[in-house]
BAFI-3210 file (N, C-alpha, C; in Angstrom, 3 decimals, decimal comma, padded with zeros to 6 digits):
// residues 320
n [1|2|3|4|5|6|7|8|9|10|11|12|13|14|15|16|17|18|19|20|21|22|23|24|25|26|27|28|29|30|31|32|33|34|35|36|37|38|39|40|41|42|43|44|45|46|47|48|49|50|51|52|53|54|55|56|57|58|59|60|61|62|63|64|65|66|67|68|69|70|71|72|73|74|75|76|77|78|79|80|81|82|83|84|85|86|87|88|89|90|91|92|93|94|95|96|97|98|99|100|101|102|103|104|105|106|107|108|109|110|111|112|113|114|115|116|117|118|119|120|121|122|123|124|125|126|127|128|129|130|131|132|133|134|135|136|137|138|139|140|141|142|143|144|145|146|147|148|149|150|151|152|153|154|155|156|157|158|159|160|161|162|163|164|165|166|167|168|169|170|171|172|173|174|175|176|177|178|179|180|181|182|183|184|185|186|187|188|189|190|191|192|193|194|195|196|197|198|199|200|201|202|203|204|205|206|207|208|209|210|211|212|213|214|215|216|217|218|219|220|221|222|223|224|225|226|227|228|229|230|231|232|233|234|235|236|237|238|239|240|241|242|243|244|245|246|247|248|249|250|251|252|253|254|255|256|257|258|259|260|261|262|263|264|265|266|267|268|269|270|271|272|273|274|275|276|277|278|279|280|281|282|283|284|285|286|287|288|289|290|291|292|293|294|295|296|297|298|299|300|301|302|303|304|305|306|307|308|309|310|311|312|313|314|315|316|317|318|319|320]
n.u [161,308|157,758|156,559|154,457|151,600|148,131|145,345|142,985|141,135|140,822|141,117|140,674|141,978|144,493|147,557|150,100|153,342|156,407|159,466|158,505|157,939|160,009|160,858|158,704|156,921|157,245|155,725|153,215|152,502|151,828|154,319|154,032|154,567|155,672|154,192|155,759|158,936|161,170|160,371|159,913|162,507|163,911|162,542|162,950|165,702|166,010|164,999|166,736|166,193|166,252|166,807|164,593|162,495|159,183|156,370|153,553|151,277|149,202|146,011|143,982|142,359|143,438|144,604|143,798|145,968|147,269|149,527|150,212|152,254|155,247|157,145|158,308|157,643|159,392|158,375|157,866|156,556|155,586|153,826|152,020|150,357|149,289|148,627|149,195|147,565|148,137|147,239|147,957|148,458|145,734|144,942|144,319|146,733|147,892|150,469|153,640|154,375|156,837|158,991|160,576|158,451|157,724|155,840|154,337|153,776|150,357|149,452|147,632|147,553|146,409|146,168|145,793|144,299|144,653|142,001|141,384|142,298|144,801|148,074|150,137|153,042|153,971|156,420|157,773|159,935|161,959|160,365|157,528|156,494|155,388|154,555|156,782|155,976|156,820|159,239|158,617|156,966|154,860|151,440|149,277|146,427|144,607|145,108|144,994|147,104|150,183|151,387|149,230|147,394|146,737|145,206|143,666|144,073|142,100|139,859|140,958|143,027|146,286|149,616|152,804|156,002|159,413|162,626|164,219|166,870|168,935|169,608|167,342|168,316|168,192|166,396|164,719|163,844|165,234|163,414|161,870|160,937|158,188|157,154|154,124|152,035|149,554|145,976|143,275|143,264|145,709|147,808|149,404|152,505|153,550|156,335|157,196|158,590|159,428|157,531|157,345|155,520|155,489|155,516|152,952|151,544|150,387|151,921|150,251|148,704|150,657|151,432|148,992|148,732|150,271|149,215|146,700|144,909|144,499|142,369|142,259|140,422|137,717|138,415|140,934|143,635|145,973|146,463|146,206|146,098|143,555|142,970|141,052|139,975|140,181|138,163|134,926|133,229|134,860|136,174|138,629|141,355|142,937|141,686|140,920|143,424|145,450|145,407|147,964|150,161|150,075|152,324|155,038|154,530|155,302|156,108|154,431|153,943|152,122|149,113|146,888|143,643|140,718|138,938|140,584|141,408|144,072|145,755|147,733|150,052|150,286|151,912|150,548|149,816|148,628|150,686|151,143|149,973|147,700|147,219|148,295|151,365|152,416|153,977|155,705|155,699|158,409|160,848|161,693|159,437|157,599|157,013|155,265|153,157|152,294|150,979|148,662|145,199|141,648|140,068|142,175|144,166|146,111|149,041|151,027|154,486|157,108|160,166|163,638|165,555|168,164|168,091|166,265|167,704|169,840|168,482|167,414|169,737|170,717|168,686|169,038|171,598|171,026|169,349|171,088]
n.v [080,267|080,569|083,687|085,751|087,861|087,820|089,995|089,903|091,506|094,889|097,179|100,728|102,478|101,377|101,437|100,748|101,954|103,714|105,485|107,339|109,552|111,667|113,132|113,396|115,494|117,357|116,438|116,785|114,891|113,824|113,692|111,698|108,696|107,369|108,961|109,489|109,447|108,942|106,891|104,830|104,365|103,591|101,278|099,566|099,315|097,897|095,436|094,566|095,267|096,938|100,509|101,978|100,170|098,952|099,312|098,927|101,524|102,557|103,766|105,126|102,686|099,362|096,637|093,099|090,475|087,671|085,051|083,542|082,206|080,124|080,266|081,718|085,198|088,062|090,876|094,311|097,041|100,463|102,874|105,108|103,975|101,843|098,317|094,743|091,639|088,332|085,331|082,239|078,819|078,532|080,126|083,397|085,909|088,672|090,762|092,328|095,307|096,412|094,990|092,689|090,757|087,399|086,062|083,124|080,627|080,383|081,728|084,434|087,999|090,691|094,154|096,480|099,529|102,578|104,022|106,572|106,427|106,926|106,938|104,430|102,392|099,489|097,213|094,570|091,800|091,659|093,340|094,793|093,547|095,108|096,291|098,848|102,268|105,022|104,921|104,274|102,423|103,435|104,312|106,054|107,223|109,114|109,213|106,575|104,688|102,822|101,311|098,756|097,934|100,595|101,617|101,798|099,003|095,986|093,434|090,120|090,760|089,913|090,181|089,986|089,219|090,305|088,576|087,881|089,889|089,925|088,718|089,806|092,638|093,025|091,611|092,989|096,108|099,353|101,987|104,318|107,016|109,388|110,757|111,641|113,829|112,341|112,133|114,322|116,882|118,009|120,034|119,371|120,449|122,088|123,082|125,968|127,165|130,169|130,826|131,181|133,263|134,818|137,506|138,397|138,249|140,249|141,789|141,287|139,132|137,191|136,794|135,881|133,316|131,718|132,210|131,153|128,041|125,364|123,037|119,779|119,217|117,108|116,934|115,550|114,029|112,214|114,113|116,645|118,346|119,854|122,641|124,150|126,919|126,194|127,074|126,976|129,055|131,036|132,945|132,527|134,762|134,929|135,051|135,773|136,302|137,455|135,674|133,883|133,645|130,407|128,078|125,802|123,230|121,931|119,300|119,617|122,309|125,279|126,186|128,927|129,111|130,989|131,041|131,260|129,155|127,146|124,819|122,030|120,615|117,290|114,175|113,433|115,762|118,443|119,297|121,947|125,169|127,899|129,255|131,339|130,680|131,148|129,909|126,881|123,538|122,550|120,165|118,451|118,120|116,827|114,183|114,424|115,801|113,801|112,064|113,221|113,314|113,605|116,044|116,415|118,549|121,372|123,388|126,150|127,101|129,363|128,758|129,092|128,941|128,093|126,752|124,732|123,302|122,367|120,691|118,771|117,612|116,418|114,536|112,818|111,816|110,401|108,390|106,816]
n.w [120,282|120,886|121,932|123,713|124,581|125,411|125,274|127,578|128,905|128,091|129,686|130,383|128,536|126,811|125,229|122,740|123,030|122,251|121,997|120,254|117,367|116,603|114,329|112,681|112,757|110,790|108,728|109,635|111,507|114,754|117,381|119,354|121,312|124,532|127,345|129,520|129,047|130,561|132,310|130,450|129,346|131,634|132,529|130,352|130,493|132,895|132,148|130,249|127,652|124,406|124,531|123,524|123,281|122,589|124,757|127,051|127,592|130,121|130,978|133,391|133,925|134,371|132,205|131,665|131,343|129,475|129,301|126,449|125,342|125,136|127,079|130,215|130,888|131,602|133,422|134,167|136,047|136,327|138,097|139,931|142,741|141,366|141,134|140,978|140,184|140,227|138,659|139,559|139,292|139,373|141,482|142,724|143,379|145,137|144,200|144,864|143,247|143,065|141,802|139,503|137,720|136,825|134,399|133,883|131,278|130,398|132,626|134,222|134,419|136,184|135,968|138,352|138,910|140,870|142,919|141,961|139,418|136,851|135,300|133,914|133,135|131,450|130,925|128,905|128,727|125,884|124,430|122,650|119,584|117,055|113,754|112,724|112,024|110,179|111,520|114,157|116,782|118,149|118,993|116,919|117,432|116,444|113,703|113,063|112,781|113,398|116,511|117,740|115,183|114,909|117,060|120,390|122,622|122,428|123,734|123,202|121,489|120,360|121,259|119,973|121,262|121,151|120,989|124,117|124,946|126,831|130,178|132,800|134,687|137,454|140,237|141,932|141,375|142,142|143,778|141,654|139,456|139,604|142,647|143,984|145,925|148,028|147,741|146,819|147,830|148,131|146,297|143,181|142,196|139,338|137,613|135,762|132,699|130,942|128,040|124,392|123,927|126,216|126,576|126,062|128,367|130,987|133,883|136,009|135,060|134,750|137,423|138,382|137,295|138,997|141,466|142,035|142,612|140,344|138,579|137,175|134,312|132,979|130,308|129,415|128,148|126,008|124,127|125,299|128,504|130,030|132,123|134,749|136,798|140,290|142,004|141,214|140,473|139,630|136,990|134,531|134,487|132,327|129,954|126,512|125,341|122,647|119,513|117,682|114,805|113,370|114,813|115,610|118,101|121,404|123,760|126,813|126,495|127,278|126,158|125,646|125,192|123,918|126,170|128,331|129,938|130,727|128,541|128,702|126,686|125,385|124,323|121,963|120,755|118,539|115,733|115,103|116,251|116,919|119,255|121,934|123,629|126,527|128,436|129,455|130,702|132,634|131,594|133,596|135,111|133,529|134,046|136,213|135,002|133,219|134,912|135,812|136,648|135,944|137,988|139,718|141,742|140,901|140,963|139,930|139,515|138,873|137,122|136,624|133,564|133,920|136,402|135,788|133,872|135,439|137,277|135,548|134,555|136,902|137,327|135,139|135,665|137,987|137,023|135,632]
ca.u [160,078|156,663|156,493|153,430|150,524|146,795|144,589|141,680|140,342|141,749|141,192|140,013|142,696|145,840|148,147|151,509|154,115|157,860|159,976|157,775|158,377|160,427|161,063|157,523|156,106|157,395|154,657|151,949|152,230|152,241|155,480|153,574|155,495|155,279|154,056|156,925|160,038|162,082|159,875|160,142|163,932|164,333|161,973|163,650|167,047|165,912|164,689|167,739|165,682|166,752|166,254|163,311|161,571|157,775|155,709|152,149|150,915|147,890|145,375|142,783|142,015|144,411|144,143|144,028|146,858|147,420|150,727|149,839|153,472|155,853|158,168|157,973|157,926|159,742|157,543|158,044|155,509|155,694|152,607|151,709|149,131|148,889|148,983|148,839|147,054|148,586|146,538|148,961|147,901|144,300|144,691|144,737|147,696|148,297|151,919|154,327|154,781|158,224|159,823|160,409|157,575|157,803|154,531|154,550|152,771|149,034|149,069|146,961|148,015|145,498|146,765|144,746|144,581|144,118|140,599|141,283|142,887|146,162|148,785|151,212|153,783|154,297|157,391|157,916|161,239|161,909|159,631|156,363|156,857|154,378|155,273|157,056|155,464|157,624|160,325|158,172|155,872|153,849|150,088|148,690|145,000|143,886|145,284|144,731|148,250|151,148|150,917|148,497|146,316|146,428|144,131|143,819|143,913|140,785|139,871|141,358|144,244|147,487|150,842|153,998|157,173|160,694|163,463|164,868|168,242|169,853|168,855|166,971|169,504|167,987|165,078|163,911|164,405|165,123|162,293|162,167|159,725|157,767|156,296|153,200|151,275|148,311|144,753|142,945|143,313|147,071|148,083|150,632|153,182|154,226|157,220|157,052|159,565|158,808|157,291|157,653|154,611|155,406|155,296|151,527|150,981|150,697|152,524|149,187|148,327|151,763|151,319|147,743|148,979|150,865|148,564|145,503|144,966|143,754|141,867|142,260|139,063|137,567|139,056|142,311|144,080|147,341|146,595|146,454|145,452|142,902|142,800|140,078|140,176|139,648|136,892|134,095|132,596|135,881|136,494|140,052|141,774|143,813|140,842|141,020|144,763|145,424|145,944|149,217|150,325|150,377|153,732|155,250|154,252|156,235|155,556|154,339|153,631|150,851|148,332|145,790|142,546|139,966|138,295|141,587|141,747|145,287|145,849|149,117|150,076|150,871|152,675|149,735|149,385|148,769|152,070|151,171|148,822|147,631|146,987|149,508|152,040|153,245|154,786|155,713|156,109|159,810|160,937|161,863|158,112|156,703|156,551|154,088|152,096|151,801|150,215|147,480|143,899|140,564|139,761|143,375|144,492|147,414|149,535|152,197|155,583|158,061|161,494|164,585|166,112|169,394|167,730|165,645|168,782|170,576|167,646|167,320|171,032|170,766|167,777|169,664|172,677|170,439|168,798|172,170]
ca.v [079,870|081,522|084,590|086,755|088,019|088,102|090,951|089,351|092,720|095,937|098,370|101,905|102,899|100,823|101,550|100,412|103,182|103,683|106,853|108,239|109,936|113,065|113,844|113,309|116,709|118,031|115,944|116,955|113,719|114,066|112,898|110,512|108,064|107,302|110,274|109,603|108,731|108,474|105,589|103,845|104,023|102,907|099,934|098,764|099,023|096,850|094,160|094,238|095,597|098,150|101,656|102,449|099,057|099,294|098,788|099,303|102,670|102,250|105,001|105,096|101,344|098,465|095,472|091,731|089,879|086,217|084,574|082,426|081,686|078,864|080,488|082,828|086,553|089,018|092,077|095,297|098,059|101,653|103,669|105,392|103,392|100,660|097,031|093,663|090,404|087,222|084,057|081,173|077,526|078,705|080,954|084,794|086,389|090,063|090,788|093,604|095,814|096,869|093,831|092,110|089,597|086,446|085,529|081,820|080,260|080,044|082,557|085,704|089,113|091,834|095,422|097,161|100,958|103,192|104,436|107,793|106,224|107,417|106,415|103,502|101,837|098,099|096,725|093,123|091,425|091,460|094,427|094,424|093,544|095,509|096,911|100,283|103,204|106,239|104,709|104,124|101,492|104,111|104,348|107,347|106,900|110,086|108,881|105,159|103,868|102,556|100,479|097,565|098,301|102,015|101,885|101,246|097,555|095,413|092,035|089,102|091,148|089,166|090,922|089,157|089,818|089,982|087,715|088,544|090,131|089,585|088,500|091,007|093,085|092,832|091,063|094,007|097,402|100,437|102,890|105,423|107,652|110,573|110,589|112,762|113,807|111,583|112,874|115,404|118,188|118,544|120,413|118,959|121,642|121,997|124,235|126,522|128,016|131,160|130,376|132,168|134,424|135,315|138,947|138,704|138,291|141,394|141,391|140,735|137,816|136,279|136,454|135,147|131,914|130,991|132,574|130,360|126,611|124,922|121,668|119,082|118,986|115,799|116,988|115,223|112,835|112,313|115,324|117,749|118,357|121,151|123,047|125,193|127,381|125,282|127,659|126,832|130,327|131,985|132,931|132,736|136,119|134,823|134,986|136,723|136,608|137,446|134,504|134,098|132,846|129,027|127,702|124,455|122,997|121,023|118,601|120,438|123,708|125,768|127,019|129,641|129,367|132,216|131,050|131,522|127,960|126,600|123,448|121,573|119,700|115,974|113,617|113,339|117,123|118,920|119,710|123,415|125,757|129,350|129,863|131,815|129,753|131,990|129,106|125,437|122,739|122,141|118,735|117,734|117,887|116,146|112,983|114,801|116,099|112,540|111,327|113,964|112,712|114,578|116,402|116,642|119,957|121,740|124,744|126,451|127,905|129,705|128,155|129,651|127,969|127,552|125,783|123,597|122,526|121,684|119,613|117,716|116,929|115,567|113,412|111,893|111,132|109,445|107,256|105,963]
ca.w [120,978|120,800|123,081|123,479|125,553|124,887|126,072|127,939|129,130|127,654|130,525|129,823|127,338|126,835|123,896|122,560|122,867|122,418|122,144|119,380|116,021|116,758|113,068|111,827|112,825|109,506|107,861|110,327|112,332|116,147|117,800|120,085|122,244|125,944|127,977|130,408|128,390|131,610|132,758|129,381|129,251|132,850|132,533|129,348|131,012|133,915|131,517|129,251|126,327|123,770|125,276|123,010|123,002|122,798|125,955|127,186|128,421|130,700|131,418|134,239|134,399|133,785|131,453|132,126|130,353|129,519|128,598|125,584|124,740|125,563|128,097|131,108|130,411|132,655|133,304|135,237|135,980|137,161|138,080|141,326|143,250|140,612|141,731|140,067|140,744|139,400|138,837|139,426|139,747|139,603|142,659|142,582|144,373|144,994|144,167|145,020|141,931|143,122|141,498|138,174|137,827|135,718|134,071|133,267|130,265|130,920|133,771|133,963|135,245|136,177|136,399|139,109|139,039|142,091|142,799|141,167|138,091|136,665|134,131|134,270|131,998|131,686|129,940|128,837|128,183|124,448|123,792|121,837|118,165|116,078|112,630|112,877|111,020|110,275|112,460|115,541|117,055|118,951|118,438|116,565|117,387|115,623|112,287|112,879|112,397|114,458|117,600|117,306|114,258|114,990|118,020|121,733|122,617|122,690|124,161|122,222|120,763|120,734|121,016|119,892|121,894|120,561|121,830|125,237|124,521|127,920|131,420|133,538|135,422|138,884|140,532|142,603|140,974|143,113|143,540|140,744|138,963|140,317|143,813|144,083|147,179|147,972|148,035|145,891|148,477|148,038|144,912|142,511|141,677|138,047|137,442|134,428|132,025|130,076|126,683|123,352|123,984|127,587|126,516|125,970|129,717|131,835|135,153|136,835|134,537|135,054|138,842|138,556|136,956|140,124|142,724|142,290|142,344|139,181|138,652|135,888|133,838|132,322|128,988|129,791|127,429|125,522|123,311|126,204|129,812|130,219|133,518|135,051|138,174|141,310|142,436|140,020|140,108|139,181|135,569|134,337|134,109|131,160|128,768|125,402|124,833|121,179|118,851|116,979|113,597|113,755|114,926|116,156|119,515|122,072|124,915|128,013|126,207|127,796|125,252|126,280|124,257|124,250|127,492|129,357|130,713|130,099|128,056|128,708|125,554|125,585|123,205|120,748|120,469|117,162|115,473|115,116|116,914|116,841|120,565|122,596|124,548|127,391|129,363|129,228|131,856|132,544|131,306|134,857|135,682|132,600|134,746|136,996|134,039|132,665|135,917|136,235|136,352|136,149|139,362|140,525|142,012|140,330|141,215|139,113|140,060|137,828|137,267|135,659|132,628|134,506|137,435|135,113|133,247|136,505|137,817|134,545|134,531|138,091|137,110|134,183|136,359|138,936|136,284|135,184]
c.u [159,032|156,594|155,423|152,404|149,220|146,098|143,213|140,680|141,259|141,969|140,526|140,667|144,149|146,394|149,601|152,265|155,610|158,327|159,394|158,466|158,856|160,625|159,835|156,654|156,160|156,267|153,286|151,562|152,689|153,429|155,085|154,623|154,966|155,225|155,237|158,065|161,080|161,673|160,159|161,598|164,386|163,811|162,688|165,058|167,000|165,667|165,733|167,259|166,485|166,101|164,877|162,321|160,136|157,215|154,248|152,028|149,451|147,297|144,067|142,414|142,865|143,805|144,348|144,787|146,974|148,657|150,342|151,064|153,980|156,931|157,758|158,384|158,230|159,014|157,885|157,093|155,903|154,420|152,146|150,351|148,661|149,368|148,700|148,460|147,366|147,741|147,509|148,387|146,433|143,951|145,155|145,671|147,993|149,817|152,436|154,784|156,223|159,169|159,654|159,618|157,780|156,448|154,718|153,499|151,454|148,583|148,436|147,500|147,048|146,237|145,663|145,146|144,082|142,710|140,434|141,797|144,305|146,765|149,941|151,837|154,223|155,203|157,531|159,253|161,108|161,190|158,493|156,705|155,623|155,119|155,542|156,468|156,188|158,654|159,916|157,044|154,764|152,523|149,672|147,196|144,262|143,967|145,117|145,895|149,209|150,552|150,302|147,287|145,843|145,369|144,514|143,509|142,483|140,943|140,159|142,524|145,413|148,723|152,024|155,166|158,429|161,494|164,080|166,356|169,256|169,042|168,465|168,090|169,387|166,582|164,165|164,481|164,308|163,939|162,724|160,847|159,332|156,855|155,432|152,450|149,958|147,133|144,542|143,137|144,704|147,410|149,400|151,255|153,861|155,040|157,259|158,286|158,808|158,693|157,529|156,743|154,453|155,106|153,835|150,852|151,373|151,345|151,465|148,779|149,408|151,698|150,085|147,936|149,436|150,174|147,367|145,796|144,050|143,303|141,874|140,815|138,947|138,181|140,557|142,700|145,512|147,541|146,926|145,659|144,879|142,692|141,730|140,374|139,511|138,299|135,988|133,495|133,583|136,136|137,964|140,348|142,768|143,023|141,191|142,449|144,720|145,990|147,185|149,199|150,667|151,867|153,836|154,946|155,299|155,563|155,577|154,030|152,249|150,199|147,199|144,722|141,723|139,319|139,282|141,980|142,919|145,118|147,328|149,238|150,831|151,554|151,885|149,185|149,401|150,191|152,221|149,924|148,884|147,256|148,317|150,043|152,962|154,193|154,811|156,197|157,552|159,882|161,074|160,504|157,136|156,200|155,295|152,903|151,469|150,874|148,963|146,204|142,819|140,260|140,975|143,695|145,916|147,761|150,816|153,226|156,550|159,439|162,409|165,115|167,361|169,076|167,090|166,697|169,554|169,779|167,530|168,617|171,152|169,852|168,416|170,823|172,118|169,912|169,888|172,576]
c.v [080,979|082,353|085,630|086,797|088,288|089,064|090,344|090,472|093,901|097,074|099,539|102,343|102,442|100,841|101,100|101,710|102,878|105,128|107,820|108,531|111,390|113,820|113,937|114,559|117,496|117,650|116,061|115,786|113,996|113,187|111,632|109,987|108,077|108,700|110,534|108,784|108,265|107,076|104,528|103,412|103,207|101,464|099,032|098,398|097,864|095,470|093,734|094,467|096,730|099,354|102,098|101,353|099,448|098,596|099,185|100,539|102,498|103,532|104,681|103,708|100,332|097,286|094,167|091,010|088,377|085,833|083,344|081,753|080,422|079,042|081,639|084,168|087,428|090,334|093,012|096,456|099,261|102,468|103,873|104,826|102,167|099,393|095,950|092,404|089,280|085,980|082,936|079,884|077,659|079,595|082,385|085,198|087,856|090,135|092,216|094,083|096,284|095,684|093,478|090,817|088,688|085,773|084,236|081,551|079,839|080,882|083,868|086,769|090,275|093,056|096,245|098,616|101,475|103,717|105,654|107,617|106,757|106,821|105,546|102,974|100,433|097,618|095,226|092,805|091,061|092,571|093,910|094,605|093,835|096,235|098,393|101,081|104,526|106,109|104,483|103,102|102,143|104,200|105,786|107,112|107,828|109,749|107,391|104,351|103,722|101,687|099,193|098,019|099,736|102,399|101,416|099,757|097,141|093,979|091,136|089,537|090,316|089,944|089,966|089,913|089,408|089,068|088,511|088,653|089,720|089,353|089,822|091,348|092,860|092,296|092,102|095,374|098,426|101,327|104,004|105,957|108,785|110,218|111,830|112,681|113,068|112,500|114,045|116,783|118,819|118,815|119,811|120,194|121,308|123,266|124,654|127,285|129,038|130,612|131,486|133,389|134,940|136,807|139,341|138,738|139,599|140,885|140,755|139,340|136,786|135,833|135,593|133,649|131,105|131,284|131,696|128,869|126,299|123,482|121,063|118,787|117,586|115,768|116,795|113,942|113,044|113,504|116,511|117,620|119,752|121,404|124,122|125,690|126,428|125,761|127,750|128,154|131,335|131,825|133,278|134,161|136,096|134,840|136,086|137,172|136,579|136,143|134,886|133,353|131,414|128,736|126,359|124,408|122,041|120,400|119,513|121,894|124,063|126,665|127,687|129,917|130,575|132,225|131,249|130,332|127,239|125,153|123,091|120,429|118,416|115,451|113,509|114,692|117,428|119,442|121,221|123,916|127,268|130,023|130,262|130,774|130,575|131,205|127,667|124,746|122,301|120,626|117,904|117,375|117,230|114,840|113,278|115,078|114,808|111,807|112,067|113,260|113,772|114,784|116,719|118,133|120,244|123,166|124,939|127,258|128,174|129,142|128,779|128,548|127,319|126,480|124,541|122,696|121,736|120,499|118,452|116,927|115,977|114,351|112,374|111,142|110,079|108,205|106,334|104,946]
c.w [120,877|122,083|122,808|124,595|124,812|125,837|126,350|128,233|128,863|128,645|129,821|128,522|127,483|125,422|123,919|122,278|122,946|122,559|121,111|118,053|116,029|115,451|112,209|111,849|111,524|108,555|108,522|111,204|113,761|116,527|118,542|121,040|123,659|126,552|128,905|129,804|129,402|132,071|131,710|129,327|130,461|132,884|131,533|129,805|132,006|133,314|130,484|127,830|125,704|124,451|124,815|122,701|123,368|124,037|125,946|128,071|128,821|131,261|132,156|134,776|133,657|133,052|132,218|131,024|130,565|128,711|127,775|124,969|125,403|126,616|129,001|130,508|131,616|132,382|134,451|134,974|136,815|136,979|139,508|141,731|142,498|141,326|140,694|140,828|139,775|139,708|138,516|140,045|140,124|140,759|142,415|143,718|144,100|145,164|144,349|143,649|141,909|142,903|140,025|138,344|136,612|135,534|133,281|132,190|130,916|132,095|133,313|134,921|135,085|136,707|137,051|139,355|140,387|141,836|141,898|139,745|138,037|135,416|134,604|132,983|132,371|130,555|130,051|128,185|126,710|123,717|122,926|120,361|117,317|114,955|112,887|111,713|111,216|111,400|113,892|115,627|117,895|118,209|118,151|116,357|116,439|114,143|112,009|112,362|113,566|115,542|117,097|116,508|114,439|115,998|119,406|121,691|122,978|123,174|122,967|121,347|121,276|120,310|121,047|120,509|121,143|121,478|122,970|124,939|125,566|129,175|132,065|134,517|136,928|139,113|141,158|142,284|142,092|142,780|142,596|140,229|139,892|141,484|143,955|145,398|147,003|148,272|147,099|146,500|148,407|146,585|144,428|141,878|140,356|137,864|135,979|133,982|131,191|128,660|125,675|123,382|125,415|127,615|126,400|127,337|130,398|133,119|136,055|136,386|134,839|136,517|139,100|138,295|138,164|141,458|143,047|142,090|141,169|139,397|137,254|135,501|133,243|130,924|129,169|129,080|126,946|124,589|124,203|127,484|130,028|131,705|133,614|136,459|139,164|141,819|141,211|139,553|139,536|137,691|135,392|133,881|132,949|129,854|127,770|125,100|123,307|120,625|118,058|115,652|114,008|113,750|115,622|117,650|120,088|123,286|126,144|127,763|126,745|126,743|126,025|125,225|124,714|125,627|128,636|130,198|130,048|129,655|127,980|127,712|125,864|124,334|121,905|120,322|118,966|116,938|115,414|115,826|116,876|118,138|121,183|123,564|125,454|128,297|128,885|130,483|131,646|132,380|132,575|135,470|134,712|133,202|135,564|136,079|133,512|133,625|136,385|135,792|136,575|137,627|140,205|140,599|141,565|140,706|140,412|139,902|138,919|138,158|136,225|134,747|133,203|135,551|136,814|134,471|134,294|137,041|136,826|134,454|135,725|137,937|136,188|134,834|137,315|138,210|135,752|136,244]
res [m|l|r|g|i|e|i|l|e|p|g|f|r|t|t|v|e|d|l|g|r|p|g|a|s|l|f|g|v|p|p|g|g|a|f|d|s|f|a|l|r|r|l|n|h|l|l|g|n|e|p|g|a|a|l|l|e|i|w|m|r|g|p|l|l|f|n|y|g|e|e|p|i|a|i|v|l|v|g|m|g|f|a|w|r|l|t|r|d|g|l|p|r|h|m|d|t|d|q|v|l|r|l|r|p|g|e|r|l|a|i|e|a|p|a|a|g|g|r|a|w|l|a|l|a|g|g|i|e|v|p|p|v|l|g|s|r|s|t|c|v|a|s|g|f|g|g|f|q|g|r|a|l|r|a|a|d|r|l|v|l|g|p|q|l|s|p|t|r|i|k|r|p|p|a|f|g|e|t|l|p|a|g|d|e|t|a|i|v|l|r|l|l|e|g|p|q|i|g|l|l|t|a|g|a|r|a|y|l|t|e|i|d|w|k|v|s|p|a|c|d|r|i|g|v|r|l|v|p|l|v|a|s|e|r|s|r|l|a|h|l|p|e|i|e|p|e|a|t|t|l|g|a|m|q|i|p|p|d|g|n|p|v|l|l|g|p|d|r|p|t|t|g|g|y|a|k|p|a|l|v|a|q|i|d|v|q|r|l|a|r|l|v|p|g|r|r|v|r|f|a|w|l|s|l|e|e|a|t|r|l|l|h|e|r|r|l|a|l|r]
***
């Protein structure tokens, strides 16, 4: 039977993502993939999909979807503050996102973002069937390939879904994902591991990183999240770190460009870079990094490798 959704309104930036292209960096291709791979795996599990099935990653403002197929589609969403409005029998209904929703043929579903925006992930039973490129269905916008025609979704795009492999496991999933403090006045804490160029920081610069509050600048996307000191008049004391020979980058790595304002690298990051990387966001906190929006307050704390490993192991056990 025909299974698919049409994009009636695309939202601000909605792309097709899966687990990315981890081996493609050798060819200069960003790894890509969902910014929060924990969310992707968990949503696919709840729907009975393959662990890496492609879904929609939503940024800042959600899309309006229409089921143009011949059977209901099971859908599940995770995104702090996001909500959805279902048009059923011609009437709009606000629905609880903490459930598996079934979108019937001819129905519309609006994904409503919180006032401050954010990032959310929406999985559909059967997964999104777009042609894989270099082993992945993720969108590489910079190079114009992967995903749906190598770009963010637009109005009138139609996405075909694969067959549903098994029934959805539960009707109401347990709460999962990252809970962040509400309001811009409360800082989100990102825990840091020492990076390969930690030796370039003086003791004072290392302490400075965790002593002040930072703010997410408007230069915030899947390539990287740029931070500036919260106090606008303050100039970063990390400026003018020496550059290094270009080397590989990783998700969550903190690059320090000449102005001293840290950039936390995302899934669409350059594969190599010549800025010093004195620290990186621990994988346990990448979920928090993925949900940062411009204007949000951030604070750093150092974390040992042993503690980071223990916390990540506990997270993986909980997701099982």
